[in-house]
Structure formats: structure tokens, C-alpha cells
ROSE-4610 file (N, C-alpha, C; in Angstrom, 1 decimal, always signed):
// ROSE-4610
residu = [M/M/M/T/T/T/Q/Q/Q/E/E/E/Q/Q/Q/A/A/A/Q/Q/Q/V/V/V/V/V/V/A/A/A/Q/Q/Q/I/I/I/L/L/L/E/E/E/R/R/R/F/F/F/D/D/D/F/F/F/N/N/N/K/K/K/V/V/V/L/L/L/N/N/N/H/H/H/M/M/M/R/R/R/S/S/S/V/V/V/D/D/D/W/W/W/Q/Q/Q/W/W/W/F/F/F/D/D/D/E/E/E/V/V/V/P/P/P/D/D/D/M/M/M/D/D/D/D/D/D/L/L/L/K/K/K/G/G/G/T/T/T/A/A/A/T/T/T/R/R/R/L/L/L/L/L/L/V/V/V/E/E/E/A/A/A/Q/Q/Q/M/M/M/D/D/D/P/P/P/Q/Q/Q/E/E/E/V/V/V/V/V/V/S/S/S/M/M/M/G/G/G/T/T/T/G/G/G/G/G/G/F/F/F/R/R/R/V/V/V/Y/Y/Y/K/K/K/L/L/L/P/P/P/W/W/W/G/G/G/L/L/L/E/E/E/L/L/L/T/T/T/F/F/F/S/S/S/I/I/I/V/V/V/R/R/R/G/G/G/G/G/G/S/S/S/F/F/F]
num = [1/1/1/2/2/2/3/3/3/4/4/4/5/5/5/6/6/6/7/7/7/8/8/8/9/9/9/10/10/10/11/11/11/12/12/12/13/13/13/14/14/14/15/15/15/16/16/16/17/17/17/18/18/18/19/19/19/20/20/20/21/21/21/22/22/22/23/23/23/24/24/24/25/25/25/26/26/26/27/27/27/28/28/28/29/29/29/30/30/30/31/31/31/32/32/32/33/33/33/34/34/34/35/35/35/36/36/36/37/37/37/38/38/38/39/39/39/40/40/40/41/41/41/42/42/42/43/43/43/44/44/44/45/45/45/46/46/46/47/47/47/48/48/48/49/49/49/50/50/50/51/51/51/52/52/52/53/53/53/54/54/54/55/55/55/56/56/56/57/57/57/58/58/58/59/59/59/60/60/60/61/61/61/62/62/62/63/63/63/64/64/64/65/65/65/66/66/66/67/67/67/68/68/68/69/69/69/70/70/70/71/71/71/72/72/72/73/73/73/74/74/74/75/75/75/76/76/76/77/77/77/78/78/78/79/79/79/80/80/80/81/81/81/82/82/82/83/83/83/84/84/84/85/85/85/86/86/86/87/87/87/88/88/88/89/89/89]
x = [+100.7/+99.3/+99.2/+98.8/+98.8/+97.2/+96.7/+95.4/+94.9/+95.7/+94.9/+94.9/+96.0/+96.0/+94.2/+94.6/+93.2/+91.8/+92.4/+90.9/+90.2/+91.4/+91.1/+90.8/+91.8/+91.1/+89.2/+89.5/+87.7/+86.5/+86.7/+86.5/+85.8/+87.2/+86.5/+86.0/+85.9/+85.4/+83.7/+83.4/+82.2/+81.6/+82.4/+81.9/+81.2/+82.7/+82.5/+81.1/+80.4/+79.2/+79.4/+79.5/+80.5/+78.9/+77.6/+76.4/+76.7/+77.1/+77.1/+77.8/+79.0/+79.7/+79.2/+79.6/+78.7/+77.0/+76.1/+75.0/+75.6/+76.6/+77.6/+78.2/+78.4/+79.6/+78.7/+77.3/+76.7/+75.9/+75.7/+74.5/+75.7/+76.5/+78.0/+78.7/+78.2/+78.8/+80.2/+80.7/+82.4/+82.9/+84.0/+84.1/+85.5/+86.1/+87.4/+87.6/+88.6/+88.8/+87.4/+86.8/+85.4/+83.9/+84.1/+82.8/+82.3/+81.7/+81.0/+82.0/+82.7/+82.5/+81.3/+81.9/+80.6/+81.1/+80.1/+80.7/+82.1/+81.7/+83.1/+84.5/+84.6/+85.4/+85.9/+84.6/+84.7/+86.0/+85.0/+85.7/+86.8/+87.6/+88.6/+89.3/+89.4/+90.2/+90.3/+89.2/+89.6/+90.7/+90.3/+90.7/+92.2/+92.8/+94.3/+95.1/+94.2/+94.6/+94.9/+94.2/+95.0/+95.5/+95.4/+96.4/+97.4/+98.1/+99.2/+99.8/+98.5/+99.1/+99.6/+98.8/+99.5/+100.7/+100.9/+102.3/+103.7/+103.2/+104.3/+104.9/+106.2/+107.0/+106.8/+106.6/+106.5/+105.5/+106.1/+105.0/+103.6/+103.6/+102.7/+102.9/+101.4/+101.5/+100.3/+100.3/+98.7/+99.2/+97.5/+97.9/+96.9/+96.3/+95.0/+95.2/+93.3/+93.6/+91.7/+91.6/+90.3/+88.8/+89.3/+88.8/+88.7/+89.6/+90.4/+91.0/+91.1/+92.6/+92.5/+93.4/+94.0/+95.4/+94.8/+95.7/+96.3/+97.3/+98.0/+98.9/+98.1/+98.7/+99.6/+100.0/+100.5/+99.2/+98.8/+96.9/+95.6/+96.7/+95.6/+94.8/+94.2/+94.6/+93.0/+92.6/+91.9/+91.3/+89.9/+89.6/+88.9/+88.9/+88.1/+87.6/+86.6/+86.4/+86.0/+86.8/+86.8/+86.5/+84.9/+84.5/+84.6/+85.0/+86.5/+87.3/+87.7/+89.6/+89.5/+89.9/+90.7/+92.1/+92.8/+93.5/+94.9/+95.8/+97.1/+97.3/+98.5/+99.3/+100.4]
y = [+124.0/+124.0/+125.2/+125.0/+126.7/+126.8/+128.2/+128.5/+127.5/+127.7/+127.0/+125.8/+124.2/+123.5/+123.6/+124.1/+123.9/+124.2/+125.4/+124.8/+123.7/+123.2/+122.2/+121.0/+121.0/+119.8/+120.0/+121.3/+121.5/+121.3/+121.6/+121.6/+120.4/+119.2/+117.9/+117.4/+117.2/+117.3/+117.7/+118.8/+119.3/+118.2/+117.7/+117.4/+115.5/+115.3/+114.2/+113.1/+112.4/+111.6/+111.0/+111.2/+110.6/+110.0/+110.3/+109.2/+108.3/+108.0/+107.1/+106.2/+107.0/+105.5/+105.3/+106.0/+105.4/+104.7/+104.7/+103.7/+102.8/+102.2/+101.2/+100.5/+101.5/+100.5/+100.1/+100.6/+100.2/+99.1/+99.3/+98.0/+96.5/+96.3/+95.7/+95.4/+95.9/+96.0/+96.1/+97.2/+97.6/+98.1/+97.4/+98.4/+98.7/+99.4/+100.3/+100.0/+99.3/+98.6/+98.3/+97.6/+96.9/+97.8/+98.9/+99.3/+100.1/+100.3/+100.9/+102.1/+103.4/+104.4/+105.2/+106.6/+107.4/+108.8/+109.7/+110.8/+111.5/+111.3/+112.3/+111.8/+110.2/+109.4/+109.4/+109.5/+109.1/+110.7/+111.5/+112.8/+113.5/+112.5/+112.8/+112.0/+111.1/+110.2/+110.9/+111.0/+111.6/+113.2/+113.8/+114.3/+114.7/+113.8/+113.8/+112.8/+112.4/+111.2/+112.6/+113.9/+114.6/+115.6/+116.4/+116.9/+116.0/+114.7/+114.0/+114.3/+113.5/+113.6/+115.1/+116.3/+117.2/+118.0/+117.2/+117.8/+116.9/+115.9/+115.3/+115.6/+115.6/+116.8/+116.0/+114.4/+113.8/+114.5/+113.9/+115.4/+114.0/+112.6/+111.1/+111.2/+110.9/+109.6/+109.7/+107.9/+106.9/+106.6/+107.1/+106.4/+106.3/+105.5/+105.0/+104.3/+104.0/+103.3/+103.0/+102.2/+101.9/+102.3/+101.7/+102.1/+103.4/+103.9/+105.4/+105.4/+105.8/+106.3/+107.1/+108.0/+109.6/+109.4/+110.2/+110.0/+111.7/+111.8/+113.4/+113.1/+113.9/+113.6/+115.0/+114.7/+116.6/+117.3/+117.1/+117.5/+117.3/+116.8/+117.1/+116.5/+116.6/+115.9/+115.1/+114.3/+113.0/+111.9/+111.9/+111.0/+110.1/+108.6/+107.5/+106.6/+106.0/+105.0/+103.6/+102.6/+101.5/+100.3/+99.5/+98.4/+97.5/+97.3/+96.2/+96.0/+95.7/+95.6/+94.4/+94.4/+92.6/+91.7/+90.9/+89.9/+91.1/+90.5/+90.8/+89.6/+89.2/+88.0/+88.6]
z = [+73.2/+71.7/+71.7/+70.0/+69.7/+70.2/+69.4/+69.8/+68.5/+67.0/+65.7/+65.7/+66.8/+67.3/+68.1/+68.9/+69.7/+69.2/+68.2/+67.6/+66.7/+65.9/+65.0/+65.7/+67.2/+68.3/+68.4/+69.0/+69.3/+68.1/+66.7/+65.4/+65.5/+65.7/+65.5/+66.7/+67.5/+69.0/+68.5/+67.9/+67.9/+66.8/+65.9/+64.8/+65.4/+66.0/+66.1/+66.7/+66.1/+67.1/+68.0/+69.0/+70.3/+70.8/+70.5/+70.8/+70.2/+69.0/+68.2/+68.9/+68.7/+69.7/+71.5/+71.9/+73.8/+73.1/+72.3/+71.5/+71.9/+70.5/+70.4/+71.8/+72.3/+73.3/+74.1/+74.8/+75.7/+75.3/+73.6/+73.3/+73.1/+73.2/+73.0/+74.4/+75.1/+76.8/+76.6/+75.8/+75.5/+76.8/+77.8/+78.6/+79.3/+79.1/+80.1/+80.7/+81.8/+82.8/+83.6/+83.2/+83.6/+84.1/+83.0/+82.8/+81.5/+81.1/+79.9/+80.2/+79.3/+79.3/+79.6/+79.9/+79.3/+78.3/+78.8/+77.6/+78.0/+78.8/+80.1/+79.5/+79.3/+79.3/+78.1/+76.7/+75.7/+75.4/+75.6/+75.4/+75.6/+76.7/+77.8/+76.9/+76.3/+75.8/+74.3/+73.1/+72.2/+71.9/+73.6/+73.6/+73.5/+74.2/+74.8/+73.8/+73.2/+71.6/+70.6/+70.6/+69.8/+70.1/+71.3/+71.2/+71.4/+71.8/+71.9/+70.4/+69.6/+68.1/+67.3/+67.6/+67.4/+68.4/+69.3/+69.3/+69.6/+68.7/+68.0/+67.5/+67.2/+66.1/+64.9/+65.2/+63.5/+62.9/+61.4/+60.0/+60.6/+60.3/+60.3/+61.5/+62.4/+63.3/+63.9/+64.4/+64.1/+65.6/+66.2/+68.1/+68.1/+69.3/+69.5/+71.1/+71.7/+72.2/+72.5/+73.3/+73.2/+72.3/+71.2/+69.7/+69.2/+69.7/+69.0/+68.2/+66.9/+66.4/+66.0/+66.1/+66.1/+64.7/+64.1/+62.4/+62.3/+62.5/+62.3/+60.7/+59.8/+58.6/+58.3/+56.7/+56.2/+56.1/+55.5/+55.3/+56.3/+57.8/+58.3/+59.6/+60.6/+61.8/+61.6/+61.5/+61.5/+63.1/+63.8/+64.9/+64.0/+64.4/+64.1/+65.2/+65.4/+66.4/+65.5/+65.5/+65.3/+66.2/+65.7/+65.9/+65.2/+64.2/+63.8/+63.3/+63.1/+62.2/+61.4/+60.5/+59.9/+60.8/+60.4/+60.9/+60.1/+61.1/+60.1/+59.3/+58.9/+58.0/+57.6]
């Protein structure tokens, strides 16, 4: 990963409201592997997804786990946390 890519990841992590995610997960007892994750788990998972998306050679990438979703698009990188998703038909 280049220094520029690392800076993009760092900026996204700095701006993302991990406290809001953690508070929600605690309030609904949302568990990963039989326990509610802690702040380090959340930040580590988000970091891993952001780095993996940056390293993917495809121009457009969407990947996620545990509620997190990362989108790599031609105009930038985005991190989201989804608590509800509509059904598929």
C-alpha cells in the first residue's frame, strides 16, 4: 500500500463514528463470534476491509463483514455500517 492509500484509510478511520456503531451493537447485543466486539475489533475489521479494497486491482470493489461495508469506486473509498437491509426478490 502506498503512503497516499494509507493516508486515505487513516482519514476515513478518523472521521468514522465507531462509538455510534459500538453503542448500537451493545444495545442490541449484536455479536461476532459469541461476543459483542470491542472498539479494537471494530477498528481492526474496518481497517482490514479498507486495505483489502485498496489493494484489489479492480476499479470498483464492494466488500464487507459484520455490518461493515467498504466501497472502492472510481472517485474514492467509502466505509459504511448497515443495521438494516431490505430483502431481495
